[in-house]
Biopython code that builds the backbone (N, CA, C, O; Angstrom):
import numpy as np
from Bio.PDB.StructureBuilder import StructureBuilder

atoms = [
    (1, "MET", "N", (20.142, 7.599, 1.294)),
    (1, "MET", "CA", (18.686, 8.096, 1.086)),
    (1, "MET", "C", (17.661, 7.433, 1.696)),
    (1, "MET", "O", (17.655, 6.206, 1.601)),
    (2, "TYR", "N", (16.722, 8.028, 2.352)),
    (2, "TYR", "CA", (15.626, 7.428, 3.301)),
    (2, "TYR", "C", (14.534, 7.311, 2.162)),
    (2, "TYR", "O", (14.222, 8.280, 1.471)),
    (3, "ALA", "N", (14.008, 6.126, 2.025)),
    (3, "ALA", "CA", (12.817, 5.845, 1.055)),
    (3, "ALA", "C", (11.421, 6.099, 1.860)),
    (3, "ALA", "O", (10.714, 5.155, 2.216)),
    (4, "HIS", "N", (11.116, 7.358, 2.094)),
    (4, "HIS", "CA", (9.697, 7.575, 2.427)),
    (4, "HIS", "C", (8.825, 8.010, 1.348)),
    (4, "HIS", "O", (9.297, 8.607, 0.381)),
    (5, "PRO", "N", (7.497, 7.734, 1.453)),
    (5, "PRO", "CA", (6.496, 7.949, 0.499)),
    (5, "PRO", "C", (6.211, 9.636, 0.281)),
    (5, "PRO", "O", (6.169, 10.441, 1.212)),
    (6, "THR", "N", (6.050, 9.930, -0.982)),
    (6, "THR", "CA", (5.664, 11.446, -1.352)),
    (6, "THR", "C", (4.179, 11.557, -1.915)),
    (6, "THR", "O", (3.473, 12.560, -1.807)),
    (7, "HIS", "N", (3.797, 10.286, -2.574)),
    (7, "HIS", "CA", (2.611, 10.316, -3.291)),
    (7, "HIS", "C", (1.941, 9.068, -3.421)),
    (7, "HIS", "O", (2.702, 8.101, -3.429)),
    (8, "VAL", "N", (0.640, 8.805, -3.531)),
    (8, "VAL", "CA", (-0.014, 7.771, -3.667)),
    (8, "VAL", "C", (-0.950, 7.948, -4.682)),
    (8, "VAL", "O", (-1.595, 8.995, -4.735)),
    (9, "THR", "N", (-1.128, 6.918, -5.620)),
    (9, "THR", "CA", (-2.474, 7.014, -6.749)),
    (9, "THR", "C", (-2.848, 5.604, -6.906)),
    (9, "THR", "O", (-2.208, 4.653, -6.457)),
    (10, "PHE", "N", (-3.902, 5.549, -7.557)),
    (10, "PHE", "CA", (-4.686, 4.131, -7.890)),
    (10, "PHE", "C", (-5.069, 4.066, -9.163)),
    (10, "PHE", "O", (-5.496, 5.092, -9.692)),
    (11, "ASP", "N", (-4.995, 2.913, -9.859)),
    (11, "ASP", "CA", (-5.779, 2.575, -11.046)),
    (11, "ASP", "C", (-6.681, 1.551, -10.651)),
    (11, "ASP", "O", (-6.948, 1.333, -9.469)),
    (12, "ASP", "N", (-7.197, 0.866, -11.684)),
    (12, "ASP", "CA", (-8.213, -0.241, -11.297)),
    (12, "ASP", "C", (-7.784, -1.327, -10.624)),
    (12, "ASP", "O", (-8.526, -2.004, -9.913)),
    (13, "ILE", "N", (-6.381, -1.588, -10.837)),
    (13, "ILE", "CA", (-5.852, -2.823, -10.318)),
    (13, "ILE", "C", (-4.458, -2.805, -9.382)),
    (13, "ILE", "O", (-3.947, -3.756, -8.791)),
    (14, "ARG", "N", (-4.037, -1.476, -9.440)),
    (14, "ARG", "CA", (-2.795, -1.229, -8.599)),
    (14, "ARG", "C", (-2.725, -0.025, -7.837)),
    (14, "ARG", "O", (-3.272, 1.028, -8.165)),
    (15, "MET", "N", (-2.025, -0.209, -6.792)),
    (15, "MET", "CA", (-1.632, 1.238, -6.133)),
    (15, "MET", "C", (-0.312, 1.607, -6.507)),
    (15, "MET", "O", (0.534, 0.736, -6.708)),
    (16, "TRP", "N", (-0.038, 2.895, -6.627)),
    (16, "TRP", "CA", (1.155, 3.442, -7.209)),
    (16, "TRP", "C", (1.696, 4.254, -6.038)),
    (16, "TRP", "O", (1.002, 5.146, -5.549)),
    (17, "VAL", "N", (2.862, 3.987, -5.591)),
    (17, "VAL", "CA", (3.624, 4.771, -4.361)),
    (17, "VAL", "C", (4.719, 5.430, -4.951)),
    (17, "VAL", "O", (5.564, 4.737, -5.518)),
    (18, "SER", "N", (4.860, 6.796, -4.909)),
    (18, "SER", "CA", (6.174, 7.444, -5.377)),
    (18, "SER", "C", (6.806, 7.615, -4.058)),
    (18, "SER", "O", (6.145, 8.002, -3.095)),
    (19, "ILE", "N", (8.137, 7.325, -3.973)),
    (19, "ILE", "CA", (8.965, 7.616, -2.957)),
    (19, "ILE", "C", (10.004, 8.521, -3.172)),
    (19, "ILE", "O", (10.395, 8.726, -4.321)),
    (20, "ALA", "N", (10.558, 9.151, -2.111)),
    (20, "ALA", "CA", (11.416, 10.418, -2.100)),
    (20, "ALA", "C", (12.796, 10.216, -3.001)),
    (20, "ALA", "O", (13.364, 11.155, -3.559)),
    (21, "ASP", "N", (13.199, 8.967, -3.045)),
    (21, "ASP", "CA", (14.415, 8.689, -3.900)),
    (21, "ASP", "C", (14.247, 8.780, -5.460)),
    (21, "ASP", "O", (15.213, 8.742, -6.222)),
    (22, "GLY", "N", (12.976, 8.901, -5.863)),
    (22, "GLY", "CA", (12.572, 8.987, -7.273)),
    (22, "GLY", "C", (11.931, 7.706, -7.730)),
    (22, "GLY", "O", (11.401, 7.782, -8.838)),
    (23, "ARG", "N", (11.869, 6.600, -7.145)),
    (23, "ARG", "CA", (11.391, 5.337, -7.559)),
    (23, "ARG", "C", (9.740, 5.501, -7.356)),
    (23, "ARG", "O", (9.216, 6.173, -6.467)),
    (24, "VAL", "N", (9.102, 4.802, -8.292)),
    (24, "VAL", "CA", (7.584, 4.647, -8.172)),
    (24, "VAL", "C", (7.393, 3.042, -8.095)),
    (24, "VAL", "O", (7.896, 2.278, -8.919)),
    (25, "ILE", "N", (6.596, 2.626, -6.988)),
    (25, "ILE", "CA", (6.366, 1.202, -6.827)),
    (25, "ILE", "C", (4.992, 0.990, -7.190)),
    (25, "ILE", "O", (4.166, 1.745, -6.677)),
    (26, "GLY", "N", (4.559, 0.009, -8.061)),
    (26, "GLY", "CA", (3.392, -0.273, -8.392)),
    (26, "GLY", "C", (3.128, -1.673, -7.933)),
    (26, "GLY", "O", (3.835, -2.624, -8.269)),
    (27, "VAL", "N", (1.963, -1.774, -7.062)),
    (27, "VAL", "CA", (1.684, -3.073, -6.380)),
    (27, "VAL", "C", (0.271, -3.442, -6.700)),
    (27, "VAL", "O", (-0.591, -2.566, -6.767)),
    (28, "PRO", "N", (-0.021, -4.805, -6.915)),
    (28, "PRO", "CA", (-1.452, -5.236, -7.050)),
    (28, "PRO", "C", (-2.385, -4.920, -5.901)),
    (28, "PRO", "O", (-2.010, -5.228, -4.769)),
    (29, "LEU", "N", (-3.552, -4.341, -6.071)),
    (29, "LEU", "CA", (-4.395, -4.101, -5.154)),
    (29, "LEU", "C", (-4.769, -5.420, -4.317)),
    (29, "LEU", "O", (-5.039, -5.371, -3.117)),
    (30, "ALA", "N", (-4.757, -6.607, -5.073)),
    (30, "ALA", "CA", (-5.075, -7.891, -4.539)),
    (30, "ALA", "C", (-4.279, -8.162, -3.352)),
    (30, "ALA", "O", (-4.746, -8.808, -2.414)),
    (31, "TRP", "N", (-2.890, -7.614, -3.355)),
    (31, "TRP", "CA", (-2.217, -7.769, -2.262)),
    (31, "TRP", "C", (-2.701, -7.291, -0.804)),
    (31, "TRP", "O", (-2.298, -7.782, 0.250)),
    (32, "PHE", "N", (-3.681, -6.197, -0.935)),
    (32, "PHE", "CA", (-4.174, -5.538, 0.155)),
    (32, "PHE", "C", (-5.756, -5.647, 0.124)),
    (32, "PHE", "O", (-6.404, -4.654, -0.204)),
    (33, "PRO", "N", (-6.367, -6.790, 0.445)),
    (33, "PRO", "CA", (-8.115, -6.772, 0.538)),
    (33, "PRO", "C", (-8.704, -5.638, 0.862)),
    (33, "PRO", "O", (-9.609, -5.207, 0.147)),
    (34, "ARG", "N", (-8.276, -4.935, 2.037)),
    (34, "ARG", "CA", (-8.999, -3.709, 2.388)),
    (34, "ARG", "C", (-9.013, -2.790, 1.541)),
    (34, "ARG", "O", (-10.095, -2.223, 1.391)),
    (35, "LEU", "N", (-7.895, -2.352, 0.747)),
    (35, "LEU", "CA", (-7.935, -1.382, -0.310)),
    (35, "LEU", "C", (-8.677, -1.894, -1.518)),
    (35, "LEU", "O", (-9.340, -1.114, -2.201)),
    (36, "LEU", "N", (-8.589, -3.174, -1.806)),
    (36, "LEU", "CA", (-9.137, -3.663, -3.054)),
    (36, "LEU", "C", (-10.563, -3.544, -2.874)),
    (36, "LEU", "O", (-11.230, -3.203, -3.851)),
    (37, "ASN", "N", (-11.193, -3.799, -1.652)),
    (37, "ASN", "CA", (-12.681, -3.597, -1.565)),
    (37, "ASN", "C", (-13.243, -2.345, -1.132)),
    (37, "ASN", "O", (-14.444, -2.148, -0.944)),
    (38, "ALA", "N", (-12.098, -1.312, -0.950)),
    (38, "ALA", "CA", (-12.726, 0.020, -0.574)),
    (38, "ALA", "C", (-13.069, 0.805, -1.808)),
    (38, "ALA", "O", (-12.687, 0.513, -2.941)),
    (39, "SER", "N", (-13.871, 1.891, -1.465)),
    (39, "SER", "CA", (-14.320, 2.677, -2.514)),
    (39, "SER", "C", (-13.133, 3.847, -2.908)),
    (39, "SER", "O", (-12.185, 4.041, -2.146)),
    (40, "ALA", "N", (-13.259, 4.422, -3.880)),
    (40, "ALA", "CA", (-12.256, 5.267, -4.467)),
    (40, "ALA", "C", (-12.045, 6.432, -3.319)),
    (40, "ALA", "O", (-10.932, 6.773, -2.918)),
    (41, "ASP", "N", (-13.184, 6.940, -2.893)),
    (41, "ASP", "CA", (-13.018, 7.989, -1.736)),
    (41, "ASP", "C", (-12.452, 7.259, -0.494)),
    (41, "ASP", "O", (-11.833, 7.978, 0.292)),
    (42, "GLN", "N", (-12.540, 6.252, -0.262)),
    (42, "GLN", "CA", (-12.023, 5.614, 1.088)),
    (42, "GLN", "C", (-10.379, 5.572, 0.607)),
    (42, "GLN", "O", (-9.522, 6.102, 1.313)),
    (43, "ARG", "N", (-10.125, 5.054, -0.354)),
    (43, "ARG", "CA", (-8.594, 4.901, -0.778)),
    (43, "ARG", "C", (-8.031, 6.201, -0.805)),
    (43, "ARG", "O", (-6.831, 6.232, -0.533)),
    (44, "ALA", "N", (-8.670, 7.460, -1.102)),
    (44, "ALA", "CA", (-8.064, 8.698, -1.191)),
    (44, "ALA", "C", (-7.804, 9.330, 0.055)),
    (44, "ALA", "O", (-7.156, 10.375, 0.119)),
    (45, "LYS", "N", (-8.359, 8.650, 1.227)),
    (45, "LYS", "CA", (-8.185, 9.398, 2.467)),
    (45, "LYS", "C", (-7.030, 8.619, 3.142)),
    (45, "LYS", "O", (-7.328, 7.782, 3.993)),
    (46, "PHE", "N", (-5.699, 8.841, 2.814)),
    (46, "PHE", "CA", (-4.643, 8.294, 3.246)),
    (46, "PHE", "C", (-3.875, 9.382, 3.882)),
    (46, "PHE", "O", (-4.010, 10.559, 3.549)),
    (47, "GLU", "N", (-3.077, 8.980, 4.791)),
    (47, "GLU", "CA", (-2.019, 9.687, 5.554)),
    (47, "GLU", "C", (-0.478, 9.204, 5.226)),
    (47, "GLU", "O", (-0.146, 8.028, 5.379)),
    (48, "LEU", "N", (0.335, 10.109, 4.812)),
    (48, "LEU", "CA", (1.661, 9.724, 4.438)),
    (48, "LEU", "C", (2.587, 9.937, 5.943)),
    (48, "LEU", "O", (2.324, 10.879, 6.691)),
    (49, "SER", "N", (3.497, 9.110, 6.206)),
    (49, "SER", "CA", (4.473, 9.214, 7.356)),
    (49, "SER", "C", (5.786, 8.847, 6.820)),
    (49, "SER", "O", (5.957, 8.354, 5.705)),
    (50, "PRO", "N", (6.695, 9.111, 7.664)),
    (50, "PRO", "CA", (8.122, 8.763, 7.189)),
    (50, "PRO", "C", (8.385, 7.267, 6.587)),
    (50, "PRO", "O", (9.140, 6.952, 5.666)),
    (51, "GLY", "N", (7.571, 6.474, 7.351)),
    (51, "GLY", "CA", (7.835, 4.945, 7.014)),
    (51, "GLY", "C", (6.876, 4.363, 6.224)),
    (51, "GLY", "O", (7.122, 3.242, 5.780)),
    (52, "GLY", "N", (5.717, 4.953, 5.928)),
    (52, "GLY", "CA", (4.755, 4.476, 5.082)),
    (52, "GLY", "C", (3.362, 5.187, 4.832)),
    (52, "GLY", "O", (3.225, 6.404, 4.705)),
    (53, "LEU", "N", (2.284, 4.181, 4.779)),
    (53, "LEU", "CA", (1.012, 4.809, 4.428)),
    (53, "LEU", "C", (0.124, 4.446, 5.518)),
    (53, "LEU", "O", (0.449, 3.468, 6.192)),
    (54, "HIS", "N", (-1.049, 5.132, 5.830)),
    (54, "HIS", "CA", (-1.973, 4.873, 6.758)),
    (54, "HIS", "C", (-3.370, 5.184, 6.217)),
    (54, "HIS", "O", (-3.544, 6.224, 5.582)),
    (55, "TRP", "N", (-4.327, 4.367, 6.432)),
    (55, "TRP", "CA", (-5.729, 4.663, 6.162)),
    (55, "TRP", "C", (-6.540, 4.480, 7.398)),
    (55, "TRP", "O", (-6.972, 3.373, 7.719)),
    (56, "ASN", "N", (-6.759, 5.626, 8.133)),
    (56, "ASN", "CA", (-7.537, 5.343, 9.306)),
    (56, "ASN", "C", (-8.928, 4.596, 9.278)),
    (56, "ASN", "O", (-9.221, 3.695, 10.064)),
    (57, "GLU", "N", (-9.742, 5.070, 8.290)),
    (57, "GLU", "CA", (-11.117, 4.606, 8.079)),
    (57, "GLU", "C", (-11.012, 3.150, 7.781)),
    (57, "GLU", "O", (-11.897, 2.376, 8.147)),
    (58, "LEU", "N", (-9.970, 2.759, 7.135)),
    (58, "LEU", "CA", (-9.762, 1.074, 6.726)),
    (58, "LEU", "C", (-9.092, 0.409, 7.731)),
    (58, "LEU", "O", (-9.178, -0.818, 7.781)),
    (59, "ASP", "N", (-8.485, 0.973, 8.481)),
    (59, "ASP", "CA", (-7.609, 0.455, 9.510)),
    (59, "ASP", "C", (-6.405, -0.315, 8.858)),
    (59, "ASP", "O", (-6.078, -1.421, 9.289)),
    (60, "GLU", "N", (-5.774, 0.266, 7.850)),
    (60, "GLU", "CA", (-4.826, -0.204, 7.020)),
    (60, "GLU", "C", (-3.439, 0.416, 7.150)),
    (60, "GLU", "O", (-3.389, 1.633, 6.972)),
    (61, "ASP", "N", (-2.315, -0.218, 7.428)),
    (61, "ASP", "CA", (-0.907, 0.398, 7.525)),
    (61, "ASP", "C", (-0.059, -0.420, 6.569)),
    (61, "ASP", "O", (0.080, -1.642, 6.629)),
    (62, "ILE", "N", (0.500, 0.406, 5.666)),
    (62, "ILE", "CA", (1.453, -0.256, 4.765)),
    (62, "ILE", "C", (2.851, 0.398, 4.835)),
    (62, "ILE", "O", (2.931, 1.623, 4.744)),
    (63, "SER", "N", (3.893, -0.320, 4.985)),
    (63, "SER", "CA", (5.121, 0.284, 5.177)),
    (63, "SER", "C", (5.896, 0.289, 3.632)),
    (63, "SER", "O", (5.736, -0.537, 2.734)),
    (64, "VAL", "N", (6.610, 1.256, 3.633)),
    (64, "VAL", "CA", (7.432, 1.354, 2.079)),
    (64, "VAL", "C", (8.430, 0.242, 2.083)),
    (64, "VAL", "O", (8.684, -0.318, 1.017)),
    (65, "ALA", "N", (9.119, -0.189, 3.382)),
    (65, "ALA", "CA", (9.937, -1.201, 3.397)),
    (65, "ALA", "C", (9.349, -2.476, 2.922)),
    (65, "ALA", "O", (9.938, -3.226, 2.144)),
    (66, "GLY", "N", (7.986, -2.735, 3.488)),
    (66, "GLY", "CA", (7.392, -4.056, 3.086)),
    (66, "GLY", "C", (7.079, -4.084, 1.468)),
    (66, "GLY", "O", (7.121, -5.128, 0.817)),
    (67, "LEU", "N", (6.776, -2.863, 0.934)),
    (67, "LEU", "CA", (6.471, -2.856, -0.395)),
    (67, "LEU", "C", (7.627, -3.100, -1.229)),
    (67, "LEU", "O", (7.481, -3.780, -2.245)),
    (68, "LEU", "N", (8.987, -2.530, -0.858)),
    (68, "LEU", "CA", (10.166, -2.598, -1.510)),
    (68, "LEU", "C", (10.590, -4.176, -1.505)),
    (68, "LEU", "O", (11.228, -4.662, -2.438)),
    (69, "ALA", "N", (10.192, -4.897, -0.413)),
    (69, "ALA", "CA", (10.477, -6.144, 0.008)),
    (69, "ALA", "C", (9.485, -7.266, -0.729)),
    (69, "ALA", "O", (9.702, -8.478, -0.695)),
    (70, "GLY", "N", (8.438, -6.682, -1.350)),
    (70, "GLY", "CA", (7.453, -7.492, -2.157)),
    (70, "GLY", "C", (6.486, -8.155, -1.218)),
    (70, "GLY", "O", (6.101, -9.286, -1.516)),
    (71, "ARG", "N", (6.021, -7.550, -0.049)),
    (71, "ARG", "CA", (5.266, -8.125, 0.778)),
    (71, "ARG", "C", (3.946, -7.359, 0.709)),
    (71, "ARG", "O", (3.957, -6.143, 0.518)),
    (72, "GLY", "N", (2.772, -8.065, 0.865)),
    (72, "GLY", "CA", (1.484, -7.629, 0.827)),
    (72, "GLY", "C", (0.928, -7.675, 2.199)),
    (72, "GLY", "O", (1.649, -7.396, 3.157)),
    (73, "ASP", "N", (-0.317, -8.014, 2.349)),
    (73, "ASP", "CA", (-1.086, -7.882, 3.673)),
    (73, "ASP", "C", (-0.523, -9.012, 4.447)),
    (73, "ASP", "O", (-0.667, -10.173, 4.065)),
    (74, "MET", "N", (0.123, -8.693, 5.538)),
    (74, "MET", "CA", (0.755, -9.806, 6.557)),
    (74, "MET", "C", (-0.222, -10.208, 7.693)),
    (74, "MET", "O", (0.093, -10.985, 8.594)),
    (75, "THR", "N", (-1.552, -9.555, 7.564)),
    (75, "THR", "CA", (-2.377, -10.011, 8.709)),
    (75, "THR", "C", (-3.074, -11.419, 8.552)),
    (75, "THR", "O", (-3.534, -12.064, 9.495)),
    (76, "HIS", "N", (-3.089, -11.830, 7.145)),
    (76, "HIS", "CA", (-3.650, -12.829, 6.972)),
    (76, "HIS", "C", (-2.628, -13.995, 6.243)),
    (76, "HIS", "O", (-2.304, -13.856, 5.063)),
    (77, "PRO", "N", (-2.251, -14.917, 6.890)),
    (77, "PRO", "CA", (-1.144, -15.872, 6.270)),
    (77, "PRO", "C", (-1.821, -16.512, 5.155)),
    (77, "PRO", "O", (-3.035, -16.664, 5.013)),
    (78, "PRO", "N", (-0.847, -16.879, 4.357)),
    (78, "PRO", "CA", (-1.189, -17.586, 3.036)),
    (78, "PRO", "C", (-1.669, -19.087, 3.378)),
    (78, "PRO", "O", (-1.173, -19.798, 4.251)),
    (79, "ARG", "N", (-2.683, -19.412, 2.556)),
    (79, "ARG", "CA", (-3.303, -20.759, 3.094)),
    (79, "ARG", "C", (-2.571, -21.935, 2.229)),
    (79, "ARG", "O", (-2.264, -21.803, 1.045)),
    (80, "ALA", "N", (-2.351, -23.046, 2.970)),
    (80, "ALA", "CA", (-1.754, -24.050, 2.635)),
    (80, "ALA", "C", (-2.494, -24.706, 1.336)),
    (80, "ALA", "O", (-3.710, -24.877, 1.412)),
    (81, "VAL", "N", (-1.869, -25.041, 0.266)),
    (81, "VAL", "CA", (-2.311, -25.704, -0.885)),
    (81, "VAL", "C", (-2.405, -27.252, -0.665)),
    (81, "VAL", "O", (-1.418, -27.955, -0.451)),
    (82, "ALA", "N", (-3.678, -27.705, -0.738)),
    (82, "ALA", "CA", (-3.854, -29.104, -0.463)),
    (82, "ALA", "C", (-3.486, -29.989, -1.824)),
    (82, "ALA", "O", (-3.571, -31.217, -1.803)),
]
sb = StructureBuilder()
sb.init_structure("model")
sb.init_model(0)
sb.init_chain("A")
sb.init_seg("    ")
for serial, (resi, resn, name, xyz) in enumerate(atoms, 1):
    if name == "N":
        sb.init_residue(resn, " ", resi, " ")
    sb.init_atom(name, np.array(xyz, "f"), 0.0, 1.0, " ", f" {name:<3s}", serial, name[0])
structure = sb.get_structure()
């Protein structure tokens, strides 16, 4: 069964992604700074594709595979702890 997104919602701290196989994934918005800092209207303007989610206005793309693997924003590498 292919895990493609069917619906997305947000609460104050999480994004909830429903996928076709019946699972619902909840991930912290802190994982995706563009979404965390976006308005509710901006977050609501997403597009679903077979592999993930896209926000054109925010230049944000999130794959379902990445969410299932527990990956957040991969464009900013984690900082080294001194």
